[in-house]
N, C-alpha and C positions, 0 to 999 in steps of 0.2 A: 787346683783339683788334676789330680791322676787321673790319664784317660787308661780305661780298661778294657779287656779285650777277650777272645774269638773263636772257636769252635767245638766242633763235638767229635771226635774221631774214636773208630777203633781200630788200635793200632798191637802188632807184635812185642813182647818183651819180656827177657828173664832178669827180675830186678830184685830189689829187695821190699818187699810189701809189708804192712804190719793189718795183722787180724783186729778184731774186735779189741783185745785187750792188747794192742801195740806190739805183740811178738813177731816174729820172721817167718815169712811164707817163703822165701828163696835167698838165696847169698846176693850179696851187693856184686854189682857188676862194675863199678866205677870206685873211687876212693871216699873214704869214709868221713873225710873232713869237709864235706860239700857245705856244711852248716856256715862256714866260716867266709862266703860269700859277702859282697856287701852289695848296696844299692847305692848308686851315684845320685846325688842330690841335684835335680834340675828341673827348672820350671818346662822345659822343654821336652823332659824325659818320658817316653809312654809306658807306664809299669801293666804289666799284665800278670797277674793271678792265675796259677794253673794248678788244676786238683787232677791227679792221676790215681786210677783205681783199678783193680782186676775184675773180672767178671762176678764176683763175688761181693763186690762191692767194698774191697778192704784196701786202703791206701798203702800207694807205693812211693817206698823213698829210695834214697842214694841216687837219683838223677844228678847229671850235672849238665852244663849248658851246652856242649857237645850232643847232647841227648835231644835237644829242641831245635827245631825251625820257625820263624814267625814271619809270614807273609802278610803287607797289607795291599788289597787287591792283587794284582800278581806279582808283583815284588818281594821278593825276600829283603830282609831287615837286617842287618847284624845285629844280634844281642850286646849289648854292650854292660849290662849288669845283671845280676842274678843271685837270689838268696833263697834260704830253701829254710830262714828261722823262724820258729816261731813267735808268733804275736798273739798281743792282747786283743780278745774279740768282744762284738757286742752282735748278741742276736736276737730279734725281736720275733717272738711266735704268735703269727697270724690263725686263730683257731676257729672252725667254722661250728657255731650253736646254732645252727637254724634247725627246722623241725624236722629237716629229712637226716638229721643225723640223730634221731630219737635213740634207734633200735643200737646204734654203735657206741654213743656217747659215753655209759658207764665204763667202758672198756679203753675206748681211746682216751679219754682225758687222763688215765693214769701213766700213758707214753711219755710226754714229755722228761719226766725223769731220765730216762736212758739218754736224753739229749743234755741234761743237766749234768749228769755223772760224769760225762766228758768233758767238760767247761772246767777252766782255772777258776782259783779263787779271786782273780781280779778280773775276768769278764764279766761282763754284764748282758742284762735281758729284761723284756719286758713282755706283755699279756695284753691282746688285741683280741677282743672277742667278735665274731661277726655273725648277725642273725638280720633280721629288719634294718638296723643301723649297725655302723662298727662303731665300737666303744673299747676305749685305753681302760681296761681293767687294773693295770698296776705299771706305773712308771717305771724307768728304768732302775735296776737293784742288780745287786748281786746277792742277794738272798734270796734264791732258786728257791725256797720251800714256800715264800709267799704266794708267789706265782702257781706253785702245783695247788697251793690250798684254794686260791681264787679261782681256778677251775673247777675245784670238788663242790662249790657253791654257785655253779651256775646252772643252767638248767637250759635245753636245747627249745628253740621256738620261733617260730616264723620264717620269714623268706631269707635271702642270700647275698648281701652286699660284700661281696670278696673284694671287689675291684677297690671300692672304698676303704676297707679294711687295710690293704696292702699299701694303700695314698697313706692312710692314718699311721702306719706304721714308718713308713718314710719319714713322717715329719718328726716322729720320736726319736728316730735315728740321729736325725740332726744335733740332736743335743749331746750326743757321745761324740767322746774324743779318741775312741780305739782305732787303729789303723786300718783293721778288716771288721768290716760290718755284713751283716746278712740277715736275709728275713726267712724265715722258716713255715709254710702253710702247711694246713692238716684240714685236708675238707673232703666232702664225697661228691663233689659234682662243680657245675659251674656258678653263674652270678645272674641273678633274676632281679636286682632292684638297687644297681648300684647307681650315684648320679654321674661319676667320672667314667670317661670310657676307656676300651681297652688302648686304644689309639696313645691318649694322651700318658696314661700311667704307663706305656712301653717309653715313650722317648723320657720321661722323668725318671725312669728306673736306670737306663743308661747312662744318665747324665750324673745318677747319685754315686756311683760305684758302690752297688748293692748287690750282691749275691742272692738269687732266689732259690731257696730248696724246696720241695713240695712233697708232701707225702697223700697220695690218692686212694682215699678208702673207697672201691668199688666193688657193689653187691650186685647185681642186677640193675642198673640205671635204667629210669623208666622216662624220667620228663627230659625235654630237649636241654635243658640245664646241665643234666646227669650226663646225659651222653655228650655233650661237648665240653664236660669237665676235663678229660684227660688232655685234649687238644690245647684250652686254655692253660693248663698248668706247665705243658712242655714248651709252651710260646713262652712264657715269660722264664722257666729255668734255661732254654736255649740261649735267650737273648742276654742272661747276666751272668752265665757261668757257672751256675748251681746246677741242681741234678733232680730227677724227678723219678721219684719211686712211686710206682703203682703196688699197693697192697689190696690182699683178700681175706688177713687173719691178723690176729690180736698181735702173734709173734711176728709176723712181717711186719706189723708197725712198729713195734717195741727195736726190731733188731734197725729197720730205715732210720729212726732219731737215733739211734746210739753211732751207726756210720757216719751221719751229719756232723755230729758234732767230732767225730774222728776228725773228719776230711777238713772242717774248719781249722785244726791244729794242726794240719798236713799240708802244706800249699808250698808251691814254687812263686817266685815273682820274677818274672822276665823282665827286661827294660830295653827298650831300643827309640833312636831318636827318626821321628817318622819323616817323610819327604816335606818339603815345603807344600803348603796349600793353603788359599787364600781364608779369611776368617769369612765363611758364608753360612756356619751353620749345617752343612752337610754330612749325609752318614758315610763313614768310612768302614769298610768290610776287612776283618783280619780274621787269620786262621792260625793256628798253631799245631805243628806234627811234631811227631817222634819220630827220632834216627834211632834206631835199635838192630840187633843181628834178626838176619833171618829165623824161621822157625822155632821161636819163641812164645811162651803163652801172650795170649790177646788182652789189651788193655784198654782202658776207657779214660780218655781225656775231657777236661772239661774247663772252656775257658769263654769271654765273653764274645760276641759275633761280631764286636764293631763298637765305634763311638762318634759322638757328635764333635764338630770343630766347633769353637766357641763364634760366636756371630757376632760382628760389631753394628 
């Protein structure tokens, strides 16, 4: 299993960005043939998926290996492989259907259409609903209308077993053979009825090579779970290289879902050989930085925060 990696930074850059319909935001800084890069196949190679966006959430294209630096701990690692080629994606939808979503559910359940419109015909998705218990509403499929229809006949009720829902989503992702996997969480708060702990889930997530994206619907949170919701979602997305969108309107929700779909098909994969380490199951921190000209617009970079070595 490839190890994936590391960091969330705000950096400056003037490059080629894609808006929500894939159009240019600025001129390319580097060669246009960056999609010709290859990944070397090696069991010891650490692969680092990275997504870069501007402050409006638009994906940035046209970066080259020289625009990145990868660190494991405090040690800079040479980048030996680089790719920006698109890949098939499996993205599971984890949808909060608890009672606290009642006033938002009628409009929020329409938003996944914006995500599905950005996926390719050979991509896959599935639906897990979360209330008093997590339930797999629809298994892996490329017929995204089935998922949308399943949400239309779902009604919010009960408590929130969000962590259990994410765990169930990870189990369903194991059935997919797509090289790129992600979960998208739509929720208005935290967790109050899961069997699994956040600590257990975090380790499983990091080991699974799965990106977590979250869309938080926050409107005057009142319960302790709702107050802690943003921190929970930020923790999960930060560890896995995804992004957390906090929205307060229907339009913001739709825009966030569309940008997640675009980001899934606009990623860079950096490869490096990690330093020798014992098979002790310990966590290794990694960070990714951008090298760009000064005085250029700020960008956001998302990548995993680290990985666990296998334990013998």
